[in-house]
LOFI-381839 format. One record per residue (C-alpha): residue number from 1; x, y, z. Coordinates in steps of 0.05 Angstrom, whole numbers. Each point is the difference from the previous one (the first is absolute). Layout:
N
{NUM {X Y Z}}
...
This chain:
283
{1 {2941 2673 2265}}
{2 {-53 -17 52}}
{3 {34 -55 41}}
{4 {-71 -25 15}}
{5 {-32 -67 -15}}
{6 {-74 16 -8}}
{7 {-1 -21 -73}}
{8 {44 -47 -40}}
{9 {-23 1 -72}}
{10 {25 -53 -49}}
{11 {16 23 -71}}
{12 {14 -53 -54}}
{13 {73 9 -20}}
{14 {-12 -22 -71}}
{15 {-50 55 -16}}
{16 {33 66 -22}}
{17 {-66 38 4}}
{18 {-12 -21 72}}
{19 {72 17 19}}
{20 {-10 69 -29}}
{21 {-66 11 36}}
{22 {32 -22 65}}
{23 {38 67 2}}
{24 {-63 35 22}}
{25 {-28 -55 47}}
{26 {-10 28 70}}
{27 {15 -65 36}}
{28 {51 -5 57}}
{29 {37 -55 -38}}
{30 {-2 -15 -74}}
{31 {26 -71 -12}}
{32 {23 -19 -70}}
{33 {-19 -73 -7}}
{34 {41 -56 -31}}
{35 {-40 -57 30}}
{36 {-74 -18 -5}}
{37 {-21 55 -49}}
{38 {56 -16 -50}}
{39 {-2 -63 -44}}
{40 {65 -41 -4}}
{41 {13 21 -71}}
{42 {-5 74 21}}
{43 {48 -3 60}}
{44 {62 23 -39}}
{45 {-38 57 -31}}
{46 {-28 21 68}}
{47 {69 1 32}}
{48 {25 47 -54}}
{49 {-61 46 5}}
{50 {8 5 75}}
{51 {74 15 -7}}
{52 {-17 56 -49}}
{53 {-55 27 46}}
{54 {50 6 57}}
{55 {42 46 -43}}
{56 {-58 49 5}}
{57 {-10 -11 75}}
{58 {-7 75 13}}
{59 {-66 0 -39}}
{60 {-33 -48 50}}
{61 {-29 30 63}}
{62 {-10 -65 39}}
{63 {51 -47 31}}
{64 {21 -49 -55}}
{65 {6 -73 15}}
{66 {4 -60 -47}}
{67 {-28 -69 11}}
{68 {46 -56 -23}}
{69 {-20 -71 -14}}
{70 {-3 -50 57}}
{71 {61 -34 32}}
{72 {-23 -66 -29}}
{73 {-5 27 -71}}
{74 {75 4 -11}}
{75 {-9 68 -32}}
{76 {17 47 57}}
{77 {74 10 -17}}
{78 {-18 18 -72}}
{79 {-54 47 26}}
{80 {47 35 49}}
{81 {57 8 -49}}
{82 {-45 42 -45}}
{83 {-41 40 51}}
{84 {51 14 55}}
{85 {19 71 -19}}
{86 {1 69 32}}
{87 {-71 23 8}}
{88 {-29 -65 26}}
{89 {-25 8 72}}
{90 {-17 -72 15}}
{91 {-11 -71 -24}}
{92 {-62 -42 14}}
{93 {17 -74 3}}
{94 {-62 -43 -10}}
{95 {-14 -69 30}}
{96 {55 3 53}}
{97 {0 -64 40}}
{98 {59 10 46}}
{99 {52 49 25}}
{100 {54 -43 -33}}
{101 {-29 16 -68}}
{102 {-3 74 15}}
{103 {71 5 28}}
{104 {27 -31 -65}}
{105 {-38 52 -40}}
{106 {25 56 45}}
{107 {72 -20 -15}}
{108 {-15 7 -75}}
{109 {-32 69 12}}
{110 {61 24 40}}
{111 {47 -24 -54}}
{112 {-38 36 -54}}
{113 {-4 64 42}}
{114 {75 0 6}}
{115 {8 -11 -74}}
{116 {-48 58 -15}}
{117 {29 46 54}}
{118 {-65 10 39}}
{119 {-30 -27 63}}
{120 {-61 -5 46}}
{121 {-47 -43 -43}}
{122 {-57 -23 44}}
{123 {-26 -72 -1}}
{124 {-74 -17 6}}
{125 {-16 -75 7}}
{126 {-68 -24 -22}}
{127 {-31 -57 41}}
{128 {-41 -44 -46}}
{129 {6 -72 23}}
{130 {-14 -44 61}}
{131 {75 -5 13}}
{132 {8 75 -7}}
{133 {-55 11 51}}
{134 {32 -48 49}}
{135 {68 35 -8}}
{136 {-28 71 -5}}
{137 {33 29 63}}
{138 {67 -31 -19}}
{139 {-5 30 -70}}
{140 {-23 69 23}}
{141 {58 6 50}}
{142 {57 -28 -41}}
{143 {25 65 -31}}
{144 {6 74 18}}
{145 {-20 15 -71}}
{146 {-71 -24 13}}
{147 {-50 55 18}}
{148 {-64 -38 -18}}
{149 {-26 -67 -22}}
{150 {-58 -15 -48}}
{151 {-57 -51 6}}
{152 {-14 -36 -65}}
{153 {-69 -31 10}}
{154 {-13 -34 -67}}
{155 {65 -40 -4}}
{156 {-9 -20 72}}
{157 {-70 -27 -14}}
{158 {27 -37 -60}}
{159 {57 -30 42}}
{160 {-49 -25 52}}
{161 {-50 -24 -53}}
{162 {-57 46 20}}
{163 {-45 36 -50}}
{164 {-5 76 6}}
{165 {-66 27 26}}
{166 {-12 75 -4}}
{167 {9 38 64}}
{168 {43 -27 57}}
{169 {10 -73 -21}}
{170 {-5 -47 60}}
{171 {59 -41 -24}}
{172 {46 60 0}}
{173 {-21 31 66}}
{174 {54 -32 42}}
{175 {54 24 -47}}
{176 {-31 69 -8}}
{177 {-5 9 75}}
{178 {69 -28 15}}
{179 {42 41 -48}}
{180 {-9 69 31}}
{181 {13 -30 69}}
{182 {66 -31 -24}}
{183 {18 65 -36}}
{184 {-12 42 62}}
{185 {41 -48 42}}
{186 {57 7 -50}}
{187 {-6 76 1}}
{188 {-25 7 -72}}
{189 {-66 16 -35}}
{190 {-50 -45 -35}}
{191 {-35 15 -66}}
{192 {-65 -37 -13}}
{193 {-17 -40 -63}}
{194 {-36 25 -62}}
{195 {-75 9 -11}}
{196 {-11 -33 -67}}
{197 {-67 30 -23}}
{198 {20 70 -24}}
{199 {-74 18 -12}}
{200 {-21 -15 71}}
{201 {22 63 37}}
{202 {-46 -15 59}}
{203 {32 -68 9}}
{204 {69 31 -5}}
{205 {-17 49 56}}
{206 {-28 -55 45}}
{207 {60 -45 -13}}
{208 {49 57 13}}
{209 {-35 16 65}}
{210 {8 -73 21}}
{211 {74 3 -16}}
{212 {8 65 38}}
{213 {-34 -31 61}}
{214 {49 -59 -3}}
{215 {61 45 3}}
{216 {18 8 -74}}
{217 {26 69 -19}}
{218 {-19 -3 -73}}
{219 {-24 -43 -58}}
{220 {26 -29 -64}}
{221 {-37 30 -60}}
{222 {-10 -23 -72}}
{223 {-33 63 -29}}
{224 {12 75 12}}
{225 {-74 11 12}}
{226 {7 -38 65}}
{227 {51 47 30}}
{228 {-46 55 26}}
{229 {-45 -49 37}}
{230 {59 -36 32}}
{231 {33 65 21}}
{232 {-64 23 35}}
{233 {-3 -64 40}}
{234 {74 -1 17}}
{235 {4 73 21}}
{236 {46 7 61}}
{237 {-36 -8 67}}
{238 {14 38 65}}
{239 {49 -52 26}}
{240 {41 2 -65}}
{241 {0 76 0}}
{242 {23 3 73}}
{243 {56 -50 -16}}
{244 {21 38 -62}}
{245 {5 66 38}}
{246 {42 -34 54}}
{247 {46 -32 -52}}
{248 {11 66 -36}}
{249 {14 39 64}}
{250 {46 -53 30}}
{251 {39 -14 -64}}
{252 {8 75 -14}}
{253 {28 11 69}}
{254 {46 -59 -9}}
{255 {29 25 -65}}
{256 {11 70 29}}
{257 {45 -33 51}}
{258 {39 -33 -56}}
{259 {-31 -69 11}}
{260 {-38 -44 -49}}
{261 {-44 -58 22}}
{262 {-35 8 66}}
{263 {-55 -33 42}}
{264 {-74 18 6}}
{265 {-43 -39 49}}
{266 {52 -55 2}}
{267 {4 -7 -76}}
{268 {61 18 -42}}
{269 {-15 53 -53}}
{270 {44 28 -56}}
{271 {-4 42 -63}}
{272 {-51 -46 -33}}
{273 {-48 5 58}}
{274 {9 76 3}}
{275 {-17 8 -74}}
{276 {-62 -44 7}}
{277 {-23 39 62}}
{278 {8 66 -37}}
{279 {-37 -26 -60}}
{280 {-57 -25 44}}
{281 {-7 69 33}}
{282 {0 34 -68}}
{283 {-62 -37 -23}}
């Protein structure tokens, strides 16, 4: 597993062929989707297909996450009961508006982990509304299970009542600029929103470069053909490489002394940060 966030590719959970093809996808995170790409009448089928896919977790090379339905949908508990099994690395929660919502979901995740005799499931909130943008720092910092947050541009524009314009929509700029700032302040990473036109590779590269310049560490993706371009843009820079080397060295020395978590440049680091740093250096 990469422990990186350059690419988060969504795979419709109701499509057996796509779930099978996802085994060979070279993304950092493959996210089985139960939300936008799955019609209501297909939700039950998708849950079962994802549950079965997790039984073959060893055949997937990427980190495996699953995106539930939104807190307001009333479907999250049904989603989690089916998909919370050994093999799941994390859960993407769409349309998170507050930390209160997320803490409630976290309790359900912990309960299901105990029932299934596993632990460590990561949580990745997706910010897709005006209220979510306002509460972004609070959301990003409310749980130690959060390593990254996602920016959902299209639902945000819909919430604000602004039509999408290709490129860097003026109406979404404040939110797009704010999210990586709040994420950094909370000590987590930010993943940029999707590029909708899968045929426009030039536009994808330009949009990814904008996201990179704003502080995002990766991008949400809707087609495997977009992965290569995104990975080229989000290749680790000199600062990230220096930080990764320092984390690996410091944490290794700490574990040799029989200690676990330690501090690097005033920031607490543990096993998760060490694994991500090693993965970054490997690429």
